[in-house]
ZAMARGU-4260 file (C-alpha; in steps of 0.2 Angstrom, whole numbers, plus 5000, padded with zeros to 4 digits):
<rodrens>
0) 4656/5476/5118 | 4656/5456/5116 | 4661/5442/5125 | 4663/5425/5116 | 4656/5410/5127
5) 4660/5397/5115 | 4659/5394/5095 | 4640/5397/5097 | 4637/5407/5111 | 4642/5427/5112
10) 4636/5439/5123 | 4633/5457/5118 | 4633/5473/5128 | 4624/5487/5120 | 4617/5504/5131
15) 4600/5496/5134 | 4606/5479/5137 | 4612/5476/5151 | 4603/5491/5160 | 4595/5496/5177
20) 4580/5506/5172 | 4572/5507/5190 | 4575/5500/5207 | 4557/5503/5214 | 4539/5502/5208
25) 4523/5502/5218 | 4516/5490/5204 | 4511/5473/5211 | 4517/5460/5200 | 4535/5457/5197
30) 4536/5448/5179 | 4552/5441/5169 | 4550/5440/5151 | 4563/5432/5138 | 4564/5441/5121
35) 4571/5434/5106 | 4571/5437/5087 | 4580/5432/5072 | 4573/5441/5057 | 4577/5460/5054
40) 4587/5472/5064 | 4584/5461/5081 | 4593/5474/5091 | 4583/5489/5085 | 4568/5478/5087
45) 4573/5476/5105 | 4579/5494/5107 | 4562/5499/5101 | 4552/5488/5111 | 4561/5495/5127
50) 4555/5512/5122 | 4538/5507/5119 | 4538/5497/5137 | 4545/5513/5145 | 4531/5524/5137
55) 4517/5511/5142 | 4511/5517/5161 | 4505/5499/5163 | 4523/5494/5165 | 4539/5499/5175
60) 4555/5492/5168 | 4566/5487/5181 | 4582/5478/5171 | 4588/5471/5157 | 4601/5457/5153
65) 4615/5457/5140 | 4610/5450/5123 | 4615/5432/5120 | 4618/5426/5101 | 4614/5409/5099
70) 4608/5395/5087 | 4590/5390/5083 | 4583/5375/5091 | 4569/5365/5084 | 4569/5371/5066
75) 4588/5373/5063 | 4587/5380/5045 | 4587/5398/5050 | 4599/5411/5056 | 4605/5414/5074
80) 4594/5421/5087 | 4598/5437/5099 | 4590/5433/5116 | 4589/5443/5132 | 4579/5444/5148
85) 4568/5460/5155 | 4562/5461/5173 | 4547/5474/5175 | 4533/5477/5186 | 4514/5477/5181
90) 4497/5477/5190 | 4490/5468/5175 | 4484/5450/5177 | 4494/5437/5169 | 4481/5434/5154
95) 4480/5454/5152 | 4499/5454/5152 | 4500/5441/5139 | 4488/5449/5128 | 4498/5466/5130
100) 4515/5455/5125 | 4505/5448/5109 | 4500/5464/5103 | 4519/5471/5106 | 4525/5454/5095
105) 4512/5459/5082 | 4516/5478/5082 | 4534/5473/5078 | 4530/5461/5064 | 4529/5445/5072
110) 4520/5431/5061 | 4515/5414/5068 | 4519/5402/5053 | 4525/5385/5061 | 4533/5381/5080
115) 4550/5387/5082 | 4549/5398/5065 | 4561/5413/5061 | 4553/5428/5070 | 4556/5447/5071
120) 4551/5447/5089 | 4545/5432/5102 | 4542/5439/5120 | 4540/5422/5132 | 4533/5426/5149
125) 4547/5416/5161 | 4540/5420/5177 | 4524/5430/5184 | 4528/5434/5202 | 4527/5417/5209
130) 4512/5411/5200 | 4512/5393/5192 | 4499/5394/5179 | 4494/5379/5167 | 4481/5382/5155
135) 4479/5379/5135 | 4484/5398/5131 | 4497/5402/5145 | 4509/5391/5155 | 4520/5400/5169
140) 4533/5397/5172 | 4538/5396/5154 | 4539/5378/5149 | 4557/5371/5147 | 4564/5388/5153
145) 4577/5379/5164 | 4585/5369/5150 | 4586/5383/5137 | 4605/5393/5136 | 4594/5407/5128
150) 4585/5409/5145 | 4598/5404/5158 | 4612/5412/5152 | 4604/5431/5152 | 4594/5426/5166
155) 4609/5423/5177 | 4614/5441/5173 | 4598/5448/5180 | 4598/5436/5196 | 4616/5442/5201
160) 4611/5460/5202
</rodrens>
C-alpha cells in the first residue's frame, strides 16, 4: 500500500515496514536509527538488514516505520531515496554500536565517495537512549534530524505507537 503525502513524498507500507517486532527487551539502551538508500533494490536491502538485525544477538528489534520515498538533498543529481526508522535495544556502547552499523553499511555495498552521494544503505544513529555525544566520529542526536522530512515523517509513526 502507498500513501501520497504530496508531489514529492510517498509513504510505502510493506510486511517489515511498519512492524512491531518486540514489546520488551532486557537490553540496556534504546536506539533509534534512520535507514536510507537509493541504489539498487533498496526495499530488498532494507528487508535483508532487518533479517540480519533479527539474527544478531547484540540487538532486539522493537519497531519499524513505514518507508518514505523522498527527494535527495545536498547533491540533487540522483534518484529519490527510500528512508525509514527502526527502533531497537542493545547493550553495546555508542561507539561500538556505530562500528556495528558501519559494518552493516559496508556489507550491503555502501561506498563513501562524497557527502550526500547516492548509496545502497545509509544508517544514521538518530537517538541513543537519552545520550548527547559530540565527537569527531559521532554526534547524537543526529545532526539536523529535526529538519529532515526523511527522519521526521517516519519518526512520527514510531512515536505514535
